[in-house]
LUMGU-8285 format. One record per atom (N, C-alpha, C): x, y, z. Coordinates in steps of 0.2 Angstrom, whole numbers, plus 2048, in hexadecimal, padded with zeros to 3 digits. Example, Ala and Ser with C-alpha at 12.3 -4.5 7.8 and 13.67 -1.06 7.14 Angstrom:
% residues 2
8427E4827;83E7EA827;8427F0827;8407F5823;8447FB824;840800827;
This chain:
% residues 381
8047FC801;8007FF800;803805801;80280B7FC;8068117FD;8018177FD;80481D800;800823801;8048297FF;80082D7FA;8038367FB;80483A801;80883E803;807842807;809849808;80384E808;804854806;80085880B;80285F809;80086280E;80186880E;7FC870813;7FD877811;7FD879808;7F7876807;7F88797FF;7F487D7FF;7EF87F802;7EF888802;7EB88B7FD;7E78867F8;7E68897F3;7DF88E7F2;7E08927EF;7DB8997EE;7DE89F7F2;7E589D7F2;7EB8A37F7;7EC8A97F2;7EC8AD7F1;7EB8B57EB;7F08B87EF;7F78B47F0;7FF8B67F1;8028BC7F0;8018C27F4;8048CA7F0;7FE8CB7EB;7F88C77EC;7F18CD7E9;7EF8CA7E2;7F48C47E2;7F68C27D8;7F38BE7D5;7ED8BB7D2;7EB8B77CF;7EF8B17CC;7F48B47CB;7F88AE7C9;7FB8A97CB;7FD8AC7D5;7FF8A67D9;7FA8A57DC;7F48A67DB;7ED8A17DD;7ED89C7D6;7EE89E7D2;7ED8977CD;7F48937CE;7FB8957D1;8008917D3;7FF88C7D8;7FA88C7DC;7FA88A7E3;7F38847DF;7EF8857D9;7EC8807D9;7EF87B7D2;7F587F7CD;7F987D7CB;7FF8777CF;7FF8777D4;8038747D8;7FE86E7DB;7FA8717DD;7F586C7E1;7F38677D9;7F38677D3;7F28637D0;7F685F7CE;7FD8617CF;80485D7CF;8038597D3;80485A7D9;8018547DD;7FF84D7DD;7F98517DA;7F284C7D8;7F48477D4;7F88497CD;7FC8487C7;8008437CB;8048437D0;80883E7D3;8088397D6;80183A7DB;7FD8337DD;7FA8307D8;7F78347D1;7F582E7CA;7FD82A7CA;80082D7C6;80782B7C5;8098247CB;8098277D0;80B8207D3;80881D7D7;80081E7D3;7FC8177D6;7F98187DF;7F981D7E3;7FA81B7E8;7F28197E9;7F28187F0;7ED8147F4;7E68187F5;7E981F7F7;7E78267FD;7ED82A7FA;7E78307FE;7EE8367FE;7EB839803;7F183B80A;7ED841810;7F0846810;7EC84A811;7EE852813;7ED857818;7F385881A;7F485A822;7F085F823;7EC86381E;7E9868822;7EC86E81D;7E587481D;7E687A818;7E6878813;7E1874811;7DE874809;7DF879806;7D988280A;7D9886808;7DC88A808;7DD88F805;7E189580A;7DB898811;7D5894810;7CE899811;7C8895813;7C7895819;7C089081B;7B9892817;7BA89A814;7B489B810;7B889E808;7BB898802;7BE89C7FD;7B989D7F7;7BC8A17F5;7B68A37EC;7B589B7E9;7AF8A07E6;7AB8997E1;7AE8957DD;7B58997DA;7B98997D4;7BF8927DA;7C28947DE;7C58917E4;7C288B7E3;7BC88A7E7;7B88847E7;7B98817E2;7B78827DE;7B587C7D6;7BE87B7D4;7C187E7D6;7CB87B7D6;7C78747DB;7C78767E1;7C68707E7;7C386B7E5;7BC86C7E1;7B98667DE;7BD8647D9;7BD8687D2;7C28637CE;7CA85D7D1;7CE8617D6;7D085C7D8;7CF8577DC;7C98577DF;7C48517E4;7C484D7DC;7C18517D6;7BE8497D0;7C28487D0;7C884A7CD;7CD8477C9;7D18407CD;7D18437D4;7D483E7D5;7CC8387D9;7C78367D8;7C48347D7;7C28307D4;7C68327CE;7C48307C6;7C782B7C7;7CE82D7CC;7D48277CB;7D18227D1;7CD8227D3;7CA8207DA;7D381F7E0;7D28257E1;7D88277E6;7D582D7EB;7D38287F3;7CF82D7F9;7D38337F8;7D38387FD;7D683C7FE;7D383D804;7D783F80B;7D6841811;7D9847814;7D4849819;7D985281C;7D5852823;7D8856823;7D585B82B;7D686582B;7D286682D;7D086C82D;7D886D82F;7DB87682D;7E287A82F;7DD87F833;7E4883834;7E288B837;7E288F832;7E088E82A;7DE88F827;7D8891825;7D3889823;7CD887821;7CB882826;7CC88482D;7C7880831;7BE884831;7BF88B82F;7BB88E830;7B388D83A;7AF88F838;7AC89183F;7A888A843;7A588683D;7A3883840;79A881841;79988C842;79588D845;792890840;79389683C;79289B838;791896832;79389382D;794890827;79688B826;796884822;79987F821;7A088481F;7A587E820;7AD88181B;7AB87F815;7B1883812;7B187E80A;7B087580C;7B9875812;7B886E814;7B1869813;7AD86A814;7A8868814;7A486880F;7A486B80C;7A286B804;7A4866802;7AA866801;7AD8607FE;7AC8587FE;7AB85B806;7AC852807;7A5850806;7A1853805;79A850802;79C84C7FA;7A284F7F5;7A484D7F3;7A88487F1;7AB8467F8;7AF83F7F8;7B88427FC;7B78497FF;7BE849803;7BB849807;7C284480D;7BF841811;7C0846818;7BD84981C;7C084D822;7C0849826;7C584982A;7C8847831;7C584D837;7C284A83D;7C2850842;7C084B848;7CB84B84B;7C884584F;7C583C84F;7C783B849;7C2836846;7C7831842;7C482C841;7C982683E;7C582483B;7C7821833;7C681F82E;7C981982B;7C781482C;7CD80D829;7C8809826;7C580E820;7C280781A;7C8808815;7D0808816;7D2807810;7D6800813;7D380081A;7D97F981C;7DC7FF820;7DF804821;7E4805823;7DE80B828;7E380F830;7E1812835;7E1818832;7DE81D830;7DF82382D;7DD827834;7DF82D838;7DF83183D;7E083683E;7D983E83E;7D984383E;7D8847842;7DD84E845;7DB852849;7DB858844;7D485C846;7D6863842;7DA867847;7DE86F842;7E2873846;7E0875850;7E2876854;7E087A857;7E487E85C;7E788285E;7EA88585F;7EE882868;7F6884864;7F888386C;7F6887873;7F388D872;7F1890878;7ED88B87C;7E588A877;7E1885878;7E487F87C;7E787A879;7EA877877;7EC876881;7F187B883;7F587B889;7F087B88D;7E988188D;7E6884893;7E187D894;7DD87A88F;7D887588F;7D986C88C;7DD86D889;7DE863886;7E2863887;7E3858888;7ED857887;7EB854882;7EF855880;7F4853879;7F3849879;7F584887E;7F8843881;7F383D880;7EC83F884;7E683E883;7E383D87E;7E384287C;7DF842876;7E283D86F;7E883D870;7EE837869;7E783186D;7E882D874;7E5827875;7E2827875;7DC82C875;7D4829873;7D282986C;7D682F869;7D682C862;7D982585F;7DC823861;7E281E85F;7DB817863;7D9817868;7D281386B;7CC813865;7CF817862;7C781885D;7C8811859;7CE811857;7CF80C852;7CD803852;7C980184E;7C87FB850;7CB7F584F;7D17F684A;7D47F2849;7DE7F584B;7E07F484F;7E77F9852;7EB7F684C;7E97F084B;7F07EB848;7F17F1841;7ED7F483D;7ED7F6837;7F67FC83A;7F67FF833;7FB80382F;7F780A835;7F980E837;7F681383C;7F7818839;7F681C837;7F9826836;7F382A839;7F782F83A;7F483483F;7F583B83B;7F0840839;7F2846835;7EF84B83B;7F684D83A;7F6856841;7F785983A;7F485D83D;7F586983C;7F586C843;7FB86B846;7FE86F84B;80386F84D;805875852;80C878854;810876859;816873856;81A86E859;82287185B;824871860;82A873862;82D86E85E;832871859;83987585B;83787C856;83087A84F;82E87D84A;82988384B;826885853;824887856;82388785C;82489085F;82588F865;81C88E86A;81D88986A;81688886D;814885874;81C882876;81C87D87C;81A87787B;819873874;81486D872;81786A872;81E865873;820860870;81D85986E;81E857869;81B84E867;81E84B86A;82484B86D;827846870;826843875;821849879;821848880;819848881;816848879;80D846879;80C840878;81083E874;80E83786E;811830873;81082B874;80F825877;81282286F;81881C872;81981886D;81381386D;81380F863;81080A864;80880C863;807812863;80081385F;7FF816859;80381B857;80481C850;80881C84A;80B819845;80D816840;81281B83C;80E820839;80E824836;80C82C838;80F833839;80A83783B;80D83C838;80A840833;80984582D;80784C831;809851831;809857833;80A85C830;80686182F;804868828;80486D832;80487382B;80587882D;80B87B82F;81287A82E;81887C82F;81B879827;81A880824;81C87F81D;82487F81C;82587F81E;82F87B81C;83187281E;83186E818;831868818;83586581A;836860820;83B85E823;83D855821;841853823;84484C822;83F849825;83B844825;839840829;83E83E82F;83883C836;83A83D83B;837837840;83B831843;83B82E848;83982F84F;833831850;831833858;82F82F85C;83282A860;82D824864;82A820860;82F81E85C;82F818857;82881A852;826820850;82182384A;826828848;824824841;82682983A;82182F83B;82583683A;82383D83C;82783F837;821844830;82284782C;81E84E829;82185282B;82185A829;820858822;81985881D;81B85B815;81C860813;81C868816;81B86B814;81A86E811;81787780F;811878809;813874805;80E8757FD;8118767F8;8128797F5;81187E7F6;8138867F3;81988A7F9;81B88E7F4;81D8927FB;8188997FD;819899803;81489D805;8168A4809;81D8A4809;81F8AD80B;8278AB809;82A8B2809;8318B3808;8368B080D;8358AE813;8378AE816;8398A581A;8378A2812;83889D814;83F898813;842896819;84A893817;84D892811;85289680E;855893808;84D88E803;84A894805;84688D7FE;845887800;846884803;84687A804;83E8797FB;8418737F8;83D8727F4;8358707F8;8328707F2;82A86F7F4;82886A7F1;8248657F4;82285E7F2;81E85C7F9;81C8547F6;81A8517F8;81D84A7FE;81A8467FF;81E83F802;81983A7FE;81D8367FC;81982E7FA;81D82A7FD;817827803;819821804;816818805;81B815808;81A80E804;81980C80D;81480880E;811804815;8127FC815;8167FC817;8187F1817;8167F381E;8137EF820;80F7EC825;80D7F282A;8117F4831;8117F9835;8197FD834;81B7FB82D;8247FF82C;81F803826;82680B825;82380C820;82A81181D;828812816;82F815813;82C81B80F;830822810;82D82880E;83182A809;82E82E803;8368307FD;8318357FC;83583A7FC;8348427FA;8318457F1;82C8467F1;82A8477E6;82B84E7E9;8308527E3;82F8587E2;82985A7E0;8258617E0;8218627DD;82486B7D7;81F8687D1;8238707CD;8208767CF;82387A7D4;8218817D6;8248877D2;82288D7D4;8248947CF;82B8957D3;8308987D1;8368977D1;83689D7D5;83A89F7DC;83B8A47DF;8408A57E3;8458AB7E0;84C8AB7E0;84D8B07E6;8528AE7E9;8548B77F0;85A8B87EF;85B8BF7F1;8638C17EE;8668C67F7;8688C57F8;8688CE7FE;8708CF7FA;86D8D67FB;8748DD7F9;8768E0801;87C8E47FF;87E8E9800;87E8EE7FD;8818F37FF;8848FC7FB;8898F87F6;88C8F67F9;8928F27F2;8918EB7EE;88C8E97F0;88B8E07EC;8828E37E8;8828E77EB;87A8EB7E6;87C8E77DF;8828EA7DA;8848EA7D6;8858E47D4;8898DF7D4;88A8D97D4;8828D57D5;87E8D77DB;8778D57D9;8778D47D4;8748DB7D0;8738DF7CB;8728D97C3;8788DA7C5;87E8D47BF;87A8CD7C0;8798CA7C6;8778C27C6;8708C47C1;86C8C97C5;8658C87C3;8648C67BB;86A8CC7B9;86B8CD7B2;86D8C57AF;8708C27B1;8728BC7AF;86F8B77AF;8698B57B1;8638B37B3;8628AF7AD;8618A87AB;85E8A57A7;8558A77A8;8538AA7A6;84A8AC7A6;8488A77A1;84A8A579C;84689F796;84789879C;84C8957A0;84A8917A5;8448917A8;8428947AC;83D8977AF;8368937AB;83188F7AF;82B88C7AA;8258927AC;8298967B2;82589C7B4;8288A47B5;8268A87B6;82A8AD7B8;82C8AE7C1;8318AD7C1;8328AC7C8;82F8B37CB;8308B17D1;82F8B67D9;8368B87DA;8388BD7DB;83F8C07DE;83E8C47E6;8448C47E8;8438C57F1;84A8C87F0;84A8D07F0;84F8D37F2;84E8D57F9;8558D37FD;8588D7802;85D8DC805;85E8E1807;8638E5806;8668E880A;86B8EC80E;86B8EF813;8718F6810;8708FB811;87590180F;876904814;878909813;87D90E817;87E914813;87891680A;87B91A808;87591F807;86E91880A;86791D807;86791A800;868914800;86690F7FA;85D90E7FA;8599117F7;85090E7F8;84E9087F2;8499057F7;8479027F2;8459037EC;84290C7EB;84290E7E2;84990E7DF;84C90E7E4;8529107E0;8539087DC;8539037E2;8558FA7DE;8508FA7D9;8498FC7D9;8458FB7D6;8488FC7CC;8489057D0;84A9077C8;84E9047C5;8549037C9;8598FE7C6;8578F87C0;8538F77C5;8538EF7C4;84D8F27BC;8488F57BB;8488F97B5;8498FC7B2;8508FF7B2;8549007AC;8598FB7AB;85A8F47AE;85B8F07AB;8578E87A8;8518ED7A5;8488E97A5;8488E17A6;8488E37AF;84A8DD7B2;8418DB7B7;83F8E37B6;8378E37BB;8338DB7B8;8318DE7AE;82D8D97AE;8318D37AE;8348CF7B0;8378C97AF;8368C67B5;8338C97BB;8308C47C1;82A8C67C1;8268C27C3;81C8C27C4;81D8C77CA;8248C77D0;8208CD7D6;82A8CC7D9;8288D17DC;82F8D47DE;82E8D67E5;8338D17E9;8328D57F0;8368DA7F3;8388DF7F5;83F8E27F4;8408E67FC;8438E37FF;8438E6805;84A8EA809;84C8EF809;8538F180B;8528F6810;8568F5815;8598F781E;85E8FD81C;85A90181D;86290881E;864909826;86D905824;87090682C;87690D82C;873911827;876918828;87691B82E;878920830;876925835;86F926837;86B92883C;86392883D;86293083A;85D931836;858938832;85B940839;85993D83D;85B942842;863945843;865940840;86D944843;86E94583B;86D946835;86F94A833;870952832;877956830;87A95C831;87495F82C;873965831;87096A82F;87097182F;86E97982C;87297D82F;86B981833;86D983839;86998683D;86A98F837;86499583C;86299B83B;86799D837;86F99F83B;8749A183C;87999E837;878997834;87A99482E;881991831;87D98F83B;88398983E;87F98583D;88597E83C;88497683A;882975840;87C971843;87996C848;875967842;873963849;86D95D844;86895F846;86295A841;85C95A841;85A95A84A;85A95584D;85C950852;85B95A858;86195E857;86196185D;85D96685A;859968855;85796E852;85096D856;84C967857;84996285A;84696885E;84C967863;84C965869;84C96B86D;84D973868;84C979868;84897A869;841976864;83B979861;836973867;83796E86A;83296A86D;834969874;83A967874;83C96887D;837962880;83795D87B;83395787E;83895087C;83C94F87F;84194887F;83B94387D;836941880;83293D87E;82F93D879;82C942877;82B94486F;830944868;83594786C;83C947865;83A93E863;83C938869;83F93286A;83892F863;834934865;82B92F861;82E93085B;831938858;831939853;83793584F;83A934853;84093084E;83E92C84D;83B927851;83991E852;83691F849;830923849;82C925844;83192683E;83392983E;83792E837;83E926835;84192383B;84491F838;840917836;839916838;835910834;83191182D;82F91882D;83091A827;83191E822;83A91E822;83F92081F;84091D816;840917819;83F913813;83991080E;83691380F;82D91380B;82F91B803;82F9177FF;82E91C7F7;82791D7F3;8219177F7;81B9187F5;8179197FB;81191E7F9;80C91F7FD;80B91A801;8059167FD;8019137FE;80590F802;80C90C801;810907807;81090D80C;81191280E;811913814;80B915816;802916813;7FE919816;7FF910818;7FF909815;7FD903818;800901820;80790581E;80B906825;80890782A;80790F82B;80191382F;7FE90F834;7F990D82D;7F290A82F;7F4905833;7FA900832;7FA8F9838;7FE8FA839;80090183D;805903843;801908845;7FE908846;7F990E84C;7FC912851;7FF90C856;80291085D;807911859;80D910856;813915854;81191C853;80891E854;808927851;80592A854;80392585C;7FF924861;80492B867;801931867;80693686E;805932873;
């Protein structure tokens, strides 16, 4: 018996507000489905965040229906659990997962399914704070395990929880898990794929997300899913890469910016199946701004080579208030000293300096307005 383990597909996520990114999430999900068909798996487990939201658009819901139908046409069942993104309230309305369950998606919530000759258990996302205050994971695992009628089956547990060391949650799986219960635990929520672990004689796999969801993902580890071969109570895991849009990351400072620009010019753009996404992170002491960087890229005809460019420039020069100016009688002074003459309130001057330092790098008025809206406390006197 063999199955495919994938997670965090975030179907419907319009990353950066782009329709193209939403299509990327659908495309890579379809690629995983194709892999399942090609490898003739018996079933798929999906460990949470099937959708990016519990109430996706109609178009996204249709994409989900297409995925379920395609698997159904090849007699491949798919099991899933609700993640933190798509769990829904359970009160106001039915979630998208519940809608798809009427079409064949097997959604498990503190339950077990043994219809395929293996025991597939599932627990939906619960916040670590709620767990620590009101729940005992050890007891939850034991009570769930006891629901299985034939415990000699291969036992699979699907989770979408926050465990150390990947989250600062205070929850450690090795302290919550007893030996001899589960043979395979698939965990979602953490987007960085990990090599399979052995914890208390259980194979534990973080398969990661199927697409990149943020720029700070460490070193852009290859995305994919795991093919799992079951033999009795043992299993063998193999990583299966999936086709994703390329994320490129470059760092620079005042001295290395020309070399970074040259590296970008030398990229073989014809080798990319889709236009890549670019992350630029720079530091400067010469007041190089994000606008300056983007203008240089535009001058070199590079802007349109990328689907999206994220550019961050941190200024390490002296603070704005330390700039030299001339006073009324042409004596040299600093902006800060002049403010002290005018205001005579040290706290207010410090607040002004903090605001100026945090906003001096903005070249776009809309970005500045968004920053002000999300940092209202900074501007309260």
